[in-house]
Structure formats: C-alpha cells, structure tokens
SEMARSE-805960 format. One line per field, with one value per residue (C-alpha): x, y, z; residue in one letter. Coordinates in pm, 1 decimal, always signed. Layout:
xx c(X / ...)
yy c(Y / ...)
zz c(Z / ...)
aa c(a / ...)
! end
This chain:
xx c(-14974.8 / -15087.2 / -15235.1 / -14932.0 / -14740.4 / -14839.5 / -14845.8 / -14478.8 / -14473.8 / -14606.4 / -14401.5 / -14080.0 / -14194.6 / -14254.7 / -13914.7 / -13832.9 / -13948.9 / -13803.9 / -13473.3 / -13593.3 / -13569.4 / -13258.5 / -13413.2 / -13199.0 / -13519.8 / -13291.1 / -13169.2 / -12898.1 / -12971.2 / -13265.6 / -13263.4 / -13579.1 / -13701.3 / -13828.3 / -14149.1 / -14477.2 / -14670.3 / -14495.2 / -14507.1 / -14858.6 / -14938.8 / -14790.1 / -14967.3 / -15310.9 / -15214.5 / -15165.3 / -15490.2 / -15378.5 / -15494.0 / -15147.3 / -14793.4 / -14536.5 / -14213.6 / -14099.9 / -14056.0 / -13928.8 / -14108.0 / -13984.6 / -14158.2 / -14412.5 / -14683.0 / -15003.6 / -15298.6 / -15265.8 / -15587.3 / -15513.9 / -15770.4 / -15667.3 / -15446.8 / -15369.5 / -15326.4 / -15327.9 / -15114.7 / -15083.5 / -14718.4 / -14681.8 / -14321.4 / -14288.0 / -14457.9 / -14797.8 / -14854.2 / -14996.6 / -15178.5 / -15003.8 / -15099.7 / -14955.5 / -15066.2 / -14938.7 / -14910.9 / -14677.5 / -14420.0 / -14427.1 / -14544.3 / -14187.2 / -14230.5 / -14570.8 / -14530.9 / -14344.0 / -14576.2 / -14766.8 / -14539.4 / -14587.6 / -14726.7 / -14877.1 / -14548.6 / -14286.7 / -14077.2 / -14040.8 / -13949.6 / -14119.8 / -14070.0 / -14343.6 / -14533.2 / -14849.5 / -15199.7 / -15557.6 / -15780.9 / -16163.9 / -16250.7 / -16008.7 / -15715.3 / -15434.2 / -15214.7 / -14848.5 / -14868.8 / -14606.2 / -14281.9 / -14108.8 / -14092.7 / -13778.6 / -13797.4 / -13610.9 / -13690.2 / -13949.6 / -14147.6 / -14138.0 / -14393.8 / -14793.7 / -14797.5 / -15075.2 / -15481.2 / -15367.2 / -15332.7 / -15601.7 / -15394.4 / -15280.0 / -15458.9 / -15276.2 / -15044.5 / -14812.6 / -14699.3 / -14739.2 / -14485.3 / -14254.4 / -14254.3 / -14275.8 / -14138.5 / -14502.7 / -14670.1 / -14533.0 / -14580.3 / -14978.0 / -15007.0 / -15024.1 / -15113.0 / -14775.7 / -14577.0 / -14741.3 / -14658.9 / -14258.3 / -14261.9 / -14330.7 / -14138.0 / -13839.8 / -14009.1 / -14015.2 / -13633.1 / -13556.8 / -13735.1 / -13578.3 / -13234.8 / -13332.0 / -13498.9 / -13167.5 / -12916.5 / -13097.5 / -13033.1 / -12617.7 / -12685.0 / -12434.3 / -12459.7 / -12280.9 / -12245.4 / -12150.3 / -12063.1 / -12370.3 / -12175.8 / -12104.9 / -11873.5 / -12128.7 / -12500.9 / -12561.4 / -12770.8 / -13122.8 / -13292.2 / -13388.3 / -13231.7 / -12995.9 / -12904.9 / -12546.8 / -12282.8 / -11949.4 / -11599.0 / -11430.0 / -11083.5 / -11124.1 / -11240.6 / -11500.7 / -11883.1 / -12071.9 / -12432.2 / -12619.4 / -12687.1 / -12992.1 / -12909.4 / -12682.3 / -12656.1 / -12324.5 / -12115.1 / -12301.5 / -12248.6 / -11895.3 / -11917.4 / -12008.8 / -11710.7 / -11525.0 / -11627.7 / -11829.5 / -12170.9 / -12453.4 / -12478.7 / -12771.6 / -12767.0 / -13064.8 / -13003.1 / -13116.2 / -13131.9 / -13215.4 / -13372.6 / -13452.2 / -13751.9 / -14143.9 / -14317.0 / -14682.7 / -14841.1 / -14538.7 / -14285.6 / -14003.1 / -13738.5 / -13494.8 / -13607.1 / -13541.5 / -13449.6 / -13321.9 / -13120.7 / -12976.4 / -12800.4 / -12716.5 / -12449.5 / -12541.4 / -12939.2 / -13136.4 / -13501.8 / -13672.1 / -13487.5 / -13526.3 / -13893.3 / -13862.1 / -13689.0 / -13887.6 / -14214.4 / -14000.3 / -13942.8 / -14266.8 / -14413.9 / -14178.5 / -14233.8 / -14592.1 / -14584.0 / -14402.9 / -14592.1 / -14947.7 / -14949.8 / -15116.3 / -14983.0 / -15398.7 / -15382.6 / -15609.0 / -15458.5 / -15731.6 / -16016.9 / -16000.9 / -15814.6 / -15481.8 / -15400.6 / -14994.9 / -14965.5 / -14738.5 / -14709.2 / -14840.0 / -14963.2 / -14741.2 / -14824.6 / -14622.1 / -14575.9 / -14714.8 / -14955.2 / -15056.4 / -15084.6 / -15328.7 / -15556.3 / -15563.5 / -15558.7 / -15565.1 / -15221.3 / -15010.6 / -14629.5 / -14491.5 / -14690.4 / -14897.1 / -14747.7 / -14675.3 / -15042.1 / -15178.8 / -15002.6 / -15049.4 / -15398.2 / -15405.6 / -15294.9 / -15524.3 / -15824.0 / -15579.4 / -15638.8 / -15294.3 / -15202.3 / -14894.4 / -14968.8 / -14689.7 / -14469.9 / -14325.2 / -14264.2 / -14087.0 / -14256.6 / -13985.0 / -14116.2 / -14482.3 / -14445.8 / -14331.9 / -14572.8 / -14871.2 / -14688.9 / -14668.9 / -15098.5 / -15117.0 / -15164.0 / -15337.0 / -15451.2 / -15370.0 / -14978.6 / -14854.5 / -14545.5 / -14531.4 / -14271.7 / -14074.6 / -14024.4 / -13929.0 / -13547.4 / -13527.3 / -13666.8 / -13391.7 / -13026.7 / -12869.0 / -13065.5 / -12998.6 / -13231.5 / -13392.0 / -13254.3 / -13579.6 / -13639.8 / -13324.8 / -13619.2 / -13761.6 / -13566.3 / -13577.1 / -13742.0 / -14046.4 / -14180.4 / -14405.3 / -14737.8 / -14942.3 / -15230.0 / -15206.9 / -14808.7 / -14473.7 / -14330.1 / -14041.1 / -13803.4 / -13592.5 / -13352.7 / -13093.9 / -12817.5 / -12608.8 / -12293.2 / -12153.8 / -11939.7 / -11956.7 / -12322.3 / -12361.2 / -12118.9 / -12334.3 / -12674.9 / -12500.2 / -12403.9 / -12786.5 / -12883.2 / -12649.1 / -12752.1 / -13119.2 / -13222.4 / -13475.3 / -13687.8 / -13630.3 / -13899.3 / -13858.1 / -13767.4 / -13495.6 / -13145.5 / -12950.8 / -12722.3 / -12410.7 / -12091.5 / -11988.2 / -11634.8 / -11537.1 / -11810.1 / -11762.5 / -11395.9 / -11547.5 / -11740.8 / -11438.3 / -11252.6 / -11589.4 / -11839.1 / -12147.2 / -12430.4 / -12670.5 / -13028.1 / -13050.5 / -13384.7 / -13475.5 / -13770.8 / -13846.9 / -13933.0 / -14155.5 / -14403.4 / -14364.8 / -14403.1 / -14720.5 / -14924.2 / -14807.8 / -14922.4 / -15285.7 / -15084.3 / -15162.8 / -14905.4 / -14518.4 / -14484.1 / -14707.7 / -14403.4 / -14115.8 / -13947.1 / -13933.5 / -14007.9 / -13894.3 / -14120.6 / -14117.1 / -13950.4 / -14219.5 / -14440.2 / -14370.6 / -14116.0 / -13974.8 / -13591.6 / -13571.9 / -13703.2 / -13923.6 / -13715.9 / -13459.8 / -13738.6 / -13877.1 / -13504.1 / -13473.5 / -13741.5 / -13672.2 / -13363.9)
yy c(+9681.0 / +9357.0 / +9084.3 / +8843.1 / +9176.6 / +9182.7 / +8815.6 / +8834.6 / +9110.7 / +8942.4 / +8610.0 / +8846.8 / +9017.1 / +8662.7 / +8585.6 / +8946.6 / +8875.0 / +8460.9 / +8629.5 / +8881.4 / +8558.4 / +8464.2 / +8166.8 / +8066.7 / +8006.1 / +7750.3 / +7550.9 / +7207.7 / +6865.0 / +6739.7 / +6321.8 / +6165.2 / +5778.8 / +5758.0 / +5810.2 / +5955.1 / +5677.6 / +5399.5 / +5540.0 / +5659.9 / +5283.0 / +5132.2 / +5268.7 / +5191.7 / +4845.8 / +4832.8 / +4933.4 / +5131.7 / +5496.3 / +5628.5 / +5551.8 / +5653.0 / +5640.4 / +5956.6 / +6035.9 / +6276.5 / +6394.1 / +6647.2 / +6808.1 / +7069.4 / +7256.0 / +7227.0 / +7290.4 / +7521.3 / +7566.3 / +7774.6 / +7772.8 / +8015.1 / +7847.3 / +7558.3 / +7490.2 / +7199.1 / +7194.4 / +6862.3 / +6787.3 / +6601.7 / +6455.5 / +6170.8 / +5901.7 / +6107.3 / +6315.2 / +6328.7 / +6604.2 / +6811.6 / +6926.4 / +7229.4 / +7341.8 / +7629.0 / +7496.1 / +7252.9 / +7376.5 / +7740.0 / +8096.0 / +8132.0 / +7843.2 / +7883.9 / +8210.2 / +8086.4 / +7859.8 / +8118.7 / +8266.7 / +7972.2 / +7972.0 / +7699.0 / +7586.2 / +7620.2 / +7318.4 / +7215.6 / +6943.9 / +6866.9 / +6563.5 / +6430.7 / +6151.1 / +5977.0 / +5981.9 / +5899.1 / +6181.1 / +6127.4 / +6165.4 / +5912.5 / +6099.7 / +5985.2 / +6315.3 / +6370.3 / +6581.5 / +6793.8 / +6881.9 / +7086.8 / +7223.8 / +7380.7 / +7555.8 / +7393.3 / +7647.9 / +7958.3 / +7984.3 / +8339.5 / +8221.1 / +8110.2 / +7754.9 / +7738.2 / +7750.9 / +7711.2 / +7389.2 / +7295.5 / +7158.2 / +7337.1 / +7297.8 / +7592.0 / +7313.4 / +7526.6 / +7679.5 / +7309.3 / +7166.3 / +7505.2 / +7497.3 / +7107.8 / +7162.8 / +7322.6 / +7039.1 / +6752.0 / +6998.6 / +7021.5 / +6690.6 / +6373.3 / +6230.9 / +6402.6 / +6234.6 / +5882.6 / +5929.3 / +6001.2 / +5723.4 / +5494.8 / +5656.5 / +5492.0 / +5193.9 / +5119.6 / +5207.4 / +4995.0 / +4693.6 / +4730.6 / +4723.9 / +4407.8 / +4237.0 / +4328.4 / +4226.3 / +3888.7 / +3788.4 / +3886.9 / +4247.1 / +4461.5 / +4845.3 / +5122.7 / +5439.7 / +5584.2 / +5939.3 / +6206.2 / +6423.0 / +6276.2 / +6371.7 / +6261.1 / +6338.7 / +5959.0 / +5637.6 / +5743.8 / +5947.0 / +6346.2 / +6688.4 / +6692.2 / +6958.8 / +7153.7 / +7242.0 / +7351.0 / +7192.6 / +7547.5 / +7317.5 / +7111.2 / +7375.2 / +7130.1 / +7072.1 / +6776.5 / +6629.9 / +6599.7 / +6232.1 / +6094.1 / +5730.9 / +5565.5 / +5268.2 / +5299.6 / +5307.2 / +5045.7 / +4825.2 / +4878.7 / +4715.9 / +4405.8 / +4390.9 / +4423.8 / +4123.7 / +4258.5 / +4035.1 / +4218.2 / +4543.2 / +4804.3 / +5173.0 / +5422.7 / +5748.8 / +6087.0 / +6103.4 / +6450.4 / +6537.5 / +6882.6 / +6801.6 / +6911.7 / +6817.1 / +6615.1 / +6494.8 / +6170.9 / +6384.4 / +6598.2 / +6686.6 / +6534.5 / +6154.9 / +5843.8 / +5531.6 / +5207.8 / +5072.8 / +4697.4 / +4436.2 / +4111.1 / +3860.3 / +3523.2 / +3683.7 / +3809.2 / +3977.7 / +3684.6 / +3721.2 / +4053.0 / +3979.9 / +3766.7 / +3992.3 / +4330.3 / +4124.8 / +4058.8 / +4407.1 / +4585.0 / +4273.5 / +4309.5 / +4692.7 / +4591.6 / +4389.6 / +4623.9 / +4975.1 / +4769.6 / +4434.3 / +4328.5 / +4218.2 / +4438.6 / +4758.6 / +5034.0 / +5312.2 / +5594.8 / +5439.7 / +5050.0 / +4793.9 / +4670.9 / +4275.0 / +4265.8 / +3862.1 / +3699.7 / +3569.3 / +3927.7 / +3901.5 / +3965.5 / +4049.9 / +4121.8 / +4464.1 / +4400.2 / +4209.9 / +4520.3 / +4718.9 / +4522.1 / +4503.0 / +4916.0 / +5073.6 / +4788.9 / +4892.8 / +4604.5 / +4674.9 / +4499.6 / +4663.6 / +4915.7 / +5305.8 / +5586.0 / +5702.6 / +5417.8 / +5520.6 / +5863.4 / +5766.9 / +5557.2 / +5822.9 / +6023.5 / +5836.6 / +5736.6 / +6124.0 / +6188.4 / +6543.1 / +6549.4 / +6894.3 / +7035.4 / +6748.8 / +6530.5 / +6206.4 / +5874.6 / +5521.9 / +5450.1 / +5746.0 / +5684.8 / +5345.4 / +5468.2 / +5716.6 / +5454.7 / +5212.4 / +5518.6 / +5582.5 / +5229.7 / +5216.3 / +4902.9 / +4887.6 / +4513.4 / +4472.2 / +4387.6 / +4306.2 / +4454.1 / +4277.4 / +4246.1 / +4595.4 / +4664.7 / +4645.2 / +5060.6 / +5143.5 / +4985.7 / +5076.5 / +4916.6 / +4643.4 / +4269.8 / +4169.7 / +3810.2 / +3521.5 / +3379.3 / +3718.4 / +3994.6 / +4317.8 / +4266.3 / +4348.7 / +4146.1 / +4427.5 / +4496.6 / +4785.5 / +4689.7 / +4878.1 / +4922.3 / +5162.6 / +5329.6 / +5407.0 / +5269.4 / +5143.7 / +4965.2 / +4961.4 / +4617.7 / +4485.0 / +4176.9 / +4372.8 / +4401.4 / +4347.1 / +4313.1 / +4613.2 / +4637.8 / +4609.7 / +4868.9 / +5108.3 / +5094.2 / +5170.2 / +5457.8 / +5578.3 / +5547.9 / +5725.4 / +6008.3 / +6033.1 / +6092.9 / +5801.5 / +5645.0 / +5947.2 / +6113.2 / +6361.8 / +6790.0 / +6794.4 / +6523.2 / +6513.3 / +6245.4 / +6072.4 / +6113.4 / +5796.6 / +5664.2 / +5597.6 / +5472.6 / +5204.4 / +5092.8 / +5056.2 / +4834.4 / +4641.0 / +4510.0 / +4390.7 / +4147.1 / +4217.2 / +3908.8 / +3865.6 / +3982.2 / +4137.7 / +4512.6 / +4654.9 / +5020.1 / +5055.9 / +5387.3 / +5486.5 / +5773.2 / +5566.9 / +5326.6 / +5486.2 / +5691.5 / +5384.9 / +5217.5 / +5534.2 / +5616.7 / +5954.7 / +6078.6 / +6343.9 / +6287.4 / +6596.9 / +6480.1 / +6188.5 / +6401.5 / +6582.1 / +6931.6 / +6936.1 / +7166.9 / +7487.2 / +7800.8 / +8090.7 / +8209.1 / +8522.6 / +8875.2 / +8735.3 / +8990.3 / +9118.2 / +9163.3 / +8960.8 / +9077.2 / +9036.7 / +9242.1 / +9552.6 / +9475.7 / +9532.4 / +9810.1 / +9985.1 / +9945.4 / +10049.7)
zz c(+11257.3 / +11022.3 / +11302.5 / +11239.1 / +11283.6 / +11656.7 / +11702.3 / +11613.1 / +11836.6 / +12150.8 / +12098.6 / +12099.2 / +12428.3 / +12599.0 / +12503.0 / +12691.2 / +13010.2 / +12987.6 / +12916.0 / +13205.6 / +13449.0 / +13300.0 / +13128.9 / +12829.2 / +12569.5 / +12367.4 / +12597.1 / +12519.0 / +12621.9 / +12770.2 / +12829.8 / +12810.5 / +12978.1 / +12640.4 / +12391.7 / +12529.0 / +12346.6 / +12499.9 / +12886.6 / +12792.5 / +12630.2 / +12971.4 / +13205.6 / +13022.6 / +12988.5 / +13331.2 / +13433.6 / +13748.9 / +13809.0 / +13832.4 / +13830.0 / +14050.6 / +13789.8 / +13712.8 / +13325.0 / +13109.2 / +12819.8 / +12547.1 / +12263.5 / +12115.7 / +12275.6 / +12060.7 / +12318.3 / +12610.4 / +12854.6 / +13171.5 / +13482.9 / +13719.0 / +13905.6 / +13723.4 / +13310.5 / +13089.3 / +12755.4 / +12524.3 / +12460.6 / +12144.8 / +12044.4 / +11744.1 / +11933.2 / +11990.6 / +12264.0 / +12640.3 / +12832.7 / +13079.1 / +13405.4 / +13546.7 / +13908.4 / +14092.0 / +14471.6 / +14313.2 / +14103.0 / +14342.8 / +14179.5 / +13998.6 / +13854.5 / +13744.8 / +13613.0 / +13343.3 / +13255.6 / +13157.3 / +12870.7 / +12715.7 / +12346.6 / +12114.4 / +11901.0 / +12179.6 / +12272.6 / +12651.1 / +12845.3 / +13163.1 / +13461.6 / +13678.4 / +13666.2 / +13489.9 / +13618.3 / +13466.4 / +13540.5 / +13587.6 / +13261.1 / +13156.3 / +13007.5 / +13093.4 / +13228.5 / +13348.2 / +13685.7 / +13596.4 / +13880.0 / +13683.3 / +13319.0 / +13116.1 / +12814.8 / +12502.2 / +12206.4 / +12234.2 / +11861.4 / +11788.7 / +11522.8 / +11585.8 / +11407.8 / +11084.9 / +11188.7 / +11518.6 / +11492.6 / +11269.5 / +10970.0 / +10722.5 / +10403.5 / +10148.6 / +9924.5 / +9842.7 / +10163.8 / +10297.7 / +9991.2 / +10080.8 / +10458.2 / +10517.3 / +10845.5 / +10920.5 / +10730.5 / +10948.4 / +11269.5 / +11178.9 / +10954.8 / +11050.5 / +10732.3 / +10660.3 / +10888.5 / +10821.7 / +10415.5 / +10542.4 / +10815.4 / +10556.5 / +10303.2 / +10534.0 / +10546.8 / +10176.3 / +10159.7 / +10451.2 / +10314.9 / +9977.0 / +10116.7 / +10318.9 / +10021.9 / +9796.7 / +10137.4 / +10168.5 / +9822.0 / +9862.8 / +9692.3 / +9801.4 / +9765.2 / +9609.6 / +9574.6 / +9177.9 / +9082.3 / +9055.7 / +8859.2 / +8555.2 / +8199.5 / +7970.2 / +8019.4 / +7958.5 / +8075.1 / +7994.0 / +7776.5 / +7933.7 / +7918.5 / +8183.2 / +8451.2 / +8297.9 / +8597.3 / +8559.3 / +8712.5 / +8817.2 / +8876.2 / +8620.4 / +8381.9 / +8257.4 / +8223.9 / +8406.2 / +8472.4 / +8714.2 / +8622.0 / +8447.2 / +8575.2 / +8730.8 / +8466.8 / +8267.3 / +8596.2 / +8775.3 / +8503.8 / +8533.5 / +8846.2 / +8687.9 / +8498.2 / +8758.8 / +8939.6 / +9150.5 / +9016.1 / +9233.0 / +9276.0 / +9381.6 / +9406.8 / +9577.1 / +9523.1 / +9351.2 / +8947.4 / +8767.6 / +8462.6 / +8352.6 / +8219.1 / +8348.1 / +8682.3 / +8730.1 / +8976.7 / +8863.2 / +8695.0 / +8957.7 / +8846.7 / +9110.7 / +9198.1 / +9369.2 / +9195.4 / +9291.1 / +9021.9 / +9066.4 / +8808.7 / +8881.5 / +8722.1 / +8484.9 / +8545.2 / +8258.8 / +8207.0 / +8348.3 / +8731.5 / +8737.4 / +8702.1 / +8994.4 / +9202.2 / +9083.8 / +9282.6 / +9601.7 / +9640.7 / +9591.1 / +9752.8 / +10114.7 / +10077.7 / +10086.8 / +10363.4 / +10543.0 / +10509.0 / +10460.3 / +10652.7 / +10314.4 / +9943.9 / +9895.9 / +9898.4 / +9835.2 / +9569.0 / +9467.6 / +9531.7 / +9401.1 / +9540.1 / +9380.4 / +9452.1 / +9477.0 / +9468.9 / +9266.4 / +9019.0 / +8813.0 / +8472.9 / +8186.0 / +7820.0 / +7522.5 / +7371.3 / +7073.8 / +7309.3 / +7499.1 / +7195.0 / +6983.8 / +7314.7 / +7383.8 / +7084.1 / +6820.0 / +6655.4 / +6476.4 / +6605.3 / +6280.1 / +6021.7 / +6146.1 / +5948.2 / +6118.4 / +6003.9 / +6161.1 / +6484.9 / +6501.7 / +6457.1 / +6776.3 / +6992.1 / +6897.0 / +6993.3 / +7296.4 / +7410.2 / +7385.6 / +7185.4 / +6970.0 / +6770.8 / +6575.7 / +6669.1 / +6357.6 / +6508.9 / +6403.5 / +6411.9 / +6684.7 / +6914.0 / +6805.5 / +6965.5 / +7265.3 / +7315.5 / +7256.0 / +7522.6 / +7785.9 / +7748.9 / +7853.3 / +8228.1 / +8416.0 / +8720.4 / +8852.9 / +8825.4 / +8494.7 / +8300.1 / +7930.4 / +7796.0 / +7465.1 / +7364.7 / +6952.5 / +6988.2 / +6908.6 / +7220.1 / +7400.8 / +7278.6 / +7654.7 / +7618.9 / +7452.2 / +7188.0 / +7173.6 / +7084.1 / +6883.4 / +6707.4 / +6649.6 / +6627.3 / +7007.4 / +7307.8 / +7597.2 / +7843.6 / +8030.3 / +8240.3 / +8527.4 / +8542.1 / +8878.7 / +8948.5 / +8567.2 / +8709.1 / +8591.2 / +8838.5 / +8710.9 / +8372.6 / +8345.4 / +8063.0 / +7995.2 / +7957.3 / +7623.7 / +7675.0 / +7320.3 / +7306.0 / +6880.3 / +6905.6 / +7196.5 / +6998.9 / +6701.9 / +6923.8 / +7083.8 / +6746.6 / +6673.9 / +6974.9 / +6904.1 / +6558.1 / +6637.6 / +6495.9 / +6816.6 / +6744.6 / +7109.6 / +7167.1 / +7143.2 / +7539.4 / +7522.2 / +7420.7 / +7276.4 / +7507.9 / +7400.3 / +7310.8 / +7618.9 / +7478.1 / +7829.7 / +7891.7 / +7530.6 / +7669.1 / +7966.9 / +7788.1 / +7601.5 / +7874.4 / +7945.1 / +8100.0 / +8208.1 / +8090.8 / +8330.8 / +8459.1 / +8562.8 / +8719.0 / +8803.8 / +8990.8 / +9106.2 / +9492.9 / +9487.5 / +9329.3 / +9474.3 / +9781.5 / +9633.8 / +9570.7 / +9912.3 / +10059.0 / +9819.6 / +9728.9 / +9377.7 / +9340.3 / +9376.9 / +9563.4 / +9875.0 / +9912.1 / +9864.7 / +10175.8 / +9953.0 / +9575.4 / +9354.8 / +9333.6 / +9192.5 / +9387.1 / +9657.0 / +9467.0 / +9664.2 / +9954.5 / +10136.7 / +10104.5 / +10437.1 / +10708.5 / +10906.1 / +11259.1 / +11143.9 / +11015.5 / +11360.0 / +11508.9 / +11269.4 / +11404.0 / +11791.3 / +11728.0)
aa c(m / t / l / e / d / d / l / l / r / q / r / r / e / k / l / a / a / l / e / a / r / g / i / y / a / y / g / r / r / y / p / r / t / g / p / i / a / r / a / v / s / a / l / a / d / s / g / a / a / e / s / s / e / e / h / r / f / a / g / r / l / v / a / y / r / s / h / g / k / s / t / f / i / d / l / r / d / e / s / g / k / v / q / v / y / f / k / l / d / a / l / g / e / e / a / y / e / v / v / g / l / l / d / l / g / d / i / i / g / v / r / g / t / l / f / t / t / r / t / g / e / i / t / l / r / a / a / e / m / s / v / l / s / k / s / l / r / p / l / p / e / k / w / h / g / l / r / d / q / e / i / r / f / r / r / r / y / l / d / l / i / v / n / e / r / s / r / e / v / f / c / a / r / g / a / v / i / a / s / l / r / s / t / l / a / s / r / g / f / t / e / v / e / t / p / l / l / h / p / i / a / g / g / a / h / g / r / p / f / v / t / h / a / d / t / l / d / m / d / l / y / l / r / i / a / p / e / l / y / l / k / r / l / l / v / g / g / m / e / r / v / y / e / l / g / r / s / f / r / n / e / g / l / s / p / r / h / n / t / e / f / t / m / l / e / a / y / a / a / y / c / d / y / t / d / m / m / e / l / c / e / a / l / v / c / g / a / a / e / a / v / c / g / s / l / r / v / e / f / g / g / t / q / v / d / l / t / p / p / w / r / r / v / t / f / a / e / a / l / h / q / a / h / g / v / d / v / a / g / g / t / v / e / e / l / t / a / a / l / k / a / a / g / v / r / i / e / g / q / a / l / s / r / t / r / l / l / n / l / l / a / e / s / i / s / p / t / q / p / t / f / i / t / d / y / p / a / p / l / c / p / l / a / k / t / s / e / a / d / p / l / v / a / e / r / f / e / l / f / v / a / g / m / e / l / a / n / a / y / s / e / l / n / d / p / l / a / q / l / a / n / f / r / a / q / a / a / g / e / h / g / e / a / e / d / e / v / p / p / e / v / d / t / e / y / v / t / a / l / e / h / g / m / p / p / a / g / g / l / g / v / g / v / d / r / l / v / m / l / l / t / d / t / d / s / i / r / e / v / i / l / f / p / q / l / r / p / e / a / g / a / p / d / v / h / p / i / a / e / a / d / k / a / e / a)
! end
C-alpha cells in the first residue's frame, strides 16, 4: 500500500467514524455572519481585547494543532483566515471528539466569539462546530504550496486552495472584466451576444474547430471571431455594441496563445480607427486603475507607463526603424533576410510578400504602449483604405510589454469592395500561413452591407493578455482558469475509491 493509499484509507475511516456518531459529513446550508477578514479587521481596529458579538464562520481547515484538552486550527474563507480555539470544557466531550476526526482540507462551520491571545493573534473561541464537507484527499504538500505547473493547471481547484497568488490573479481578472464593461457602458455601448457556432469560418485568419449539427445535418465552426455578426447589428441600427466572450482557433499553444481565449470586440457607428485609439486607451487605463491603482505597472521587471496619449508610429516607420526595411519597395529577398536577421524561423516556407510583411510586423515588440498604424491594405481585408493612399488601410495594433494587446480598423462598409476582398482571401492571394485557413466568402454578410452599414470604427482587445500585463504574469495559462491540456499520462481507468470499495466487498 502506498502512502497515498494509506492517507485515503485513514480519511475514509474518519468519515465512517463520523457516520457512526450520526453525523452527516456533507452538510447543508450554513448561514454566516459575514467574511472572516471583515470581522477580524473590525476587532483589530477597535483596539479591544475581545468582542461579545457572536460570529458564524465557514471555510476550509488549513492548519491543525492539538494540545490534549485544547485544539487550534486555522480556518480560511475567500476573504482570509482566522485561528479557531476548541476547548474540551467548552464543547463537551462528545463534540470535542468530533474535532479530533477533522483533517486538513475539511470544510467546517464554527460559531463563537473573537478574542486576542497573549501572542496578539485574533482567535475565535468556538462554542459549536459543524462538519460541512469531509475532504477524502489530503491537500498538496501539506499546505506549503503546489509547485508542479501541470497539476496546477489540470487541477486548478487545488491551485486556488493552496496558492494565494493564483487567487489574486483571478480576482484581478474579474476586476478587469468589470472595468471593461463599466467603461463601455459609460460610453453608451450595449453588450450583446452573437453565435459561437458559425456556418462559415470567417471574421479573421485562423484554423477553425469543426463540429456537426445532427438536426441540421451540417458542419458548423466554433467562432474564430464575432466581428461579422457584430457589424450586422450596426446595419440594424444598433450604433454602439460590444461582445465580451470566447473565441477559438485550432492552432498551437504558447505562453501567449491558447486555443480558447477571451476577446472584447466593440463597434461604434460614425467613428473611425482614431476614435478606437482613444477608446482603447480608456479601456486599458480604466482596467489598470481598477487592478493596480496606478497607470504605472510592473511587467517582467520593467516599469510600463500607461499614461495616455500613447506613442503612434506607422507600419512603414516601425519596420524601417526595427529592421531597416522599405515597405513600399522591399523585395521578397530583402524581407526574408530581415526576418532571418530578426531570428524568425521561416525555413521551408514559400511566403508571399504580404505574409513576410505581416511576420515582420509581428516581430516588433515595443515595451511601452505603442500604436502601430496604417498597415498595407492586403493585410487588412475588413478595413477601409486611407483616403490619402489606397494602398494603406486605416488599422492599428496596440503593443505593450512586447505583446499585441489590441487590433482596430476603420471598418470597410463598401459591399462591392468587401466582396472583392473576400474573394481574394478565399483564393489565398493574401499569403496565409500554412496553419491558417483562408476564410470563406460570407455572402450573407455582404448582403447585410448592401442594405447600408454606417461608417464605423471597430476594436478588438485580447482580455487574457491584458490580464497578463496587469498581473505581471508571463504565461497565458496562468490567467485562464482551465487552459487546454493533453490527457494526463498514466491516469487510472478506474477511480481509486471504486477500487477500494471493490476490495472491501
């Protein structure tokens, strides 16, 4: 029998001992007087040694110290933790014996009053204890932390139990999302929901996930982007709309890419990409204030100053400054050489000039917030071209801390030009990468445009990467609660409890 098997056996024996006493170890509703941290802070702020107010706390047992006729535990809820003092004389022998059947990880409820010990620790003097959920498995590493990344991501619930940093990151994520919604609501945007299942894989470059609808007897695609549905709403007269939700791309994983990710896309009628720059600044700065309380944030040991207005540099200027490349006149050979000099591996790939330019742009990674603007038109089939130069699209990408955080256009609302661009994409004329599928021609979207879409600006913000920036996190897996993982190697076909039950039988 392994140590793990022995620990599981001991906990099941304690469960049986509780049941023998008539105690159901998976309790029901337990009314609490409030969060632990609030009550502890109130007593500390009062300066009193103790309080006569009765409290009811519930949470997870994270430390256990027994001293004969007295036992101390640490009880943690979402807000914080408190020491709890159980005394034989106060509880009575039968109830105190139940305390002895507790394990680290058990969820319990306690009733009592707060006081301050001689060492200055605020403690709950327990008058009553209820078992709410018996933990049949031990906590990782006896509460000293869970360090194996694979287990942390695969069993995020354990990570959240034992790693305070992880809880802080996901609380910050919630604050980022709340801030984005608040900023957009204050500017008159309406939140909407569009389909996750699309009949056509479109709206952006990327390899889609394919599924099949039995009732309709047709293939459907998990959305790559919600863009084309959101712009249909502009046609319908909804002038400011946004969606905050999941998109999916059946592509590789990396510290900055996950196959399932969260995007914010917002569209405003009678605007253009310059308006989207101002909106982008407001969204990111609002989120920074909400999470960090400042527009100066630390990322990877470098201070990033988010104070607007942010630097703006054209695509042509950025590539010339970074690689010495002439966007207008650079040959395929020159662009290829620049990519190799930048350390981008392209061996074995026959790439078009358009694709080479896109890869060069992706290799630029400013640390301080920078809008790279005015991209070559072939890279932007959904964007309006510049009035001054039809070879340039009114588009920007925002880079911060070496990451692309946002993408925006002056939206193309000419149905004939859009149809021509769709056809060029479908023919592969824009030089997609090997792992990308050229979007199909979305004739329904073109039909919508034929009814008239107002001039508009559109903005997409990568929420996961924004959370990475504001929490100083270097991997996208750290900010997604349940990132995609390969099946666990060596996972048993039969659950250990089922095996134990079989052995006992």
